[in-house]
N, C-alpha and C positions, 0 to 999 in steps of 0.2 A: 318505535319507539321514540318516539319523539323527535326530536330534532334530527331523528334518524330512526329511530323506532324503538329504540328502548332507553329509554332512558328511563323507567318507569318503576315503578312499584314501590312501599312501605307500606299497623298496624298501623292504620291504623290505626295507621294505628286506628287511632281513637276513633277514625271515622271510617280502618281497616273498617272505620269509622264511619265512614260515610259511605257505607258499603264497600270500602276500600279496602278495603284490602285487607284482610290483615288481621291479627289476634286480636279479640275481643277481651283482656284481661276485665274489665269492671262488670262483664256481663255473665260469667261463669261462675257456677255454684259450686264452692268447693267443699273438700273432704280434708276434716282435719284429722290429722295425728300427731299429737303433742305439738311441738313447734314447726313442723312444716304440713304444709297445705297443699295438696294435691288437686288439680281440677282439668278437666276436658272438653274439647267440646268439639262437635260434626256439624256438618251444615252441608244443605244440597240447594243451589242457588241457580236461579235462571241464566245468570251471567257472572261472571267475575269482571267486578269494576273495581278498579284502585284508582281512587282520587278521580273518578268519573271515567275513567279508560277503561274500555272494555279489553280484558285480556282471555277471553276466551272464544272469540270470533263470535259472538252472539249464542251459543251454545253454554247447554247446563254444565257447571262445574260442580265437583266436589272436592269439600274441604274439611279440615279439621286440624285439632292441636293440642299441646299439654302442657301445663303449667306447673312449677314448683315452685311456690314461694315460703319463706322462712318469717317467723313472727316479727323479727327486726323490720320486715318490709323488703327485703333484698328478694329479688324472683329473678328465675331463668325457667323460658318455655321454646317452644319450636311449635311451627305451625304450617300448612302444606297448602295448597292448592292445584289442581289439574289446570292446563294452560292448552290452547288452540294452538298447534303446531306450525300450522299452515299460515294462518293470519297472523301472529304473534312473533314466530321465529326465535322465541326461546326452548324450544323444545315442550316436552309435555308436562313438566312440574316446576313448581316453584316451591323452595325451600327456605322458609326464615328461620332465623335462630338469633335469641334476644334474652337479652339480660338488664336487669337495672334496679331501682328502688321506689316503690312507693307507700307514701302513708300520708296521715292528716297531720296538718300544720297549724289547724284552728279549727273551731268549730265549726262543720259546714263546708271546708275547705282542704283540698287533699293535691298533692303532688305526685309527679310521674316522669322521671327522668331514667334515661337507659341509651342504648345502643342495640341497633338491630343489623346483623347480615342476609343481605336478599340472594339465593344462590338457585342455581338454574343447572341440577346436576347431569341431564341428558340434553342440554344445548349444542349446538354445533361449534366448530371451532371460531375462537373469538375471546374477547373479555366480556362477559355478561354479569358476573357478580358483583354488588358495591354494597358499602358500607354505611349506614345514616344513623346520627344521632338526634334524639328526640327528649323532648320534653313539654311538659303540660301542669294546666292548673284548671282542678273542676270545682265548682262552686255549686252546693246543693240548697234550697231552700223549700220546704215542705215538698210539693209533687215535681218542682222544677230543677234540674238541672244543668247547669251550662259548663262546657270544657274550652279553655282558649290555649292553643297548643301551637309547636313549632318544630320543625325537621330540619335539620341539616344535612347533606352530604356532600364532604368536601371534593377535592380533586380526584379524580380516580379515572384508569384507562378506560372503564367500562361507561365515563360519562362522558367520552369525548375528550378526557382530561381538561373538563371543567368540574365544576360543581352543581350543586341545586338546593335551593332553598324554599320551604314551603309552611306556609303558615294557614290556621284554619281557625274554626267556631263550631261546636256542637251544641246544640241544644235538645232536650228531652222533657215533654210536660206530660205526667203520668194522669189522666183522664180519671177523677175520683169516683170510685163506688165502679171499676170498670176495670179488666186486666190490658186495658190499652195505653200504648204510650206513642203519643205523639213527635216526631222526630223531625229535626232540621240540621243540614250542614250546607258550610260555605268556607271555600278553600281556595289560597292562590300560591302559583308555582311561580318562581323566577329562578329559572336555569335551563339545564339540559331535559328536563324531564316533561317537555311540551310536545304538543303538536301544533304551534304556532309558531309564525314567521319570525317573530322579535322574542321568543324565548319565556313569554311572559303570558299567563292563563288561568283565569277562574274556573273551580269546578263544583258542583252543588248537588245536594239530594233534597228530597223531601218526602217522607214517608209516615209509616205506623207500624207498630209490631204488638203483637200479642199474645201474653203467654195462654198457652193452654191449658186449661186448668186439670189437676191431677196427673201432670206428665210433666216431664223435663223439655217439652217442646215448646218451641216459640216460633210463631208466622210472622214474618214481617214482607211489606211491602213500599217498594219507593220508587220513586221516580228522579233519577238523575242524569246528569251529563258534564262537558268539559269544553272550554272554547276550544276550537281548533283550525287551521287553516288547510282542510284535507280537501284537494282537488280531487273530484271523480275520474277515472273509476276507480282511484285506490280505495280501499276497504276504511271503511269510518270509523276507527276508534274511539270516536268522542260524542255519537250521534246521542242524543235524549232518549232515554228510555226507561220502561217499567223493569224493574229486577224485583222478584218474588225469591224468597228465601225461606227453607225450612229447617230451624238448628235446634240441637238440643245441647244442654251442658250439665256435666255429671261432676 
């Protein structure tokens, strides 16, 4: 966790978004019932990477979540992932609960703002849960979509009585006449949630995903990692890796 060994995790939000971690609101297919929309997602991934950091010890992770959204743009949801108890030290499960508002503010421009609580229900003694506020702007033009976002976790005991600031950008480019989207992510952390000596770190990923025709399935692959000053033989949470994910949205 970072400057300790945890100080990590968030959806990605958009990058949950960068194989981060975390809830993928925009990618879920929604089932509409009047003014309320309910969506769900499940995934099997070769590693759980949050902002480039390995939270599953290089092993498979099972993930899933449910979102409920009102036509006004207000939403609430929950998302969970398995963790590696031995290397990460936060127990076997991460459970996120979040809520916020998202909507279009201009043609091709949307906003998403909210708050997320990261919880580790079966972690050992100590403070692990923490709260983070987030916001993002997404711009769409033809097959190209770009997101710029920020997340801030204020001073909390679980963050060593310090705070954490994260800024990122995501880009997706759909290849015409194919089900393939090329994706890229770049993030920057300043605060407790890093594995660097100066508490500052970049993370990145580049990859592609493809919808499997006639099914709710999507197959994705990405190359991802983050900066870190981890000295062997300690486990390298930020070593570059290829991550393969099979997901489904309902």
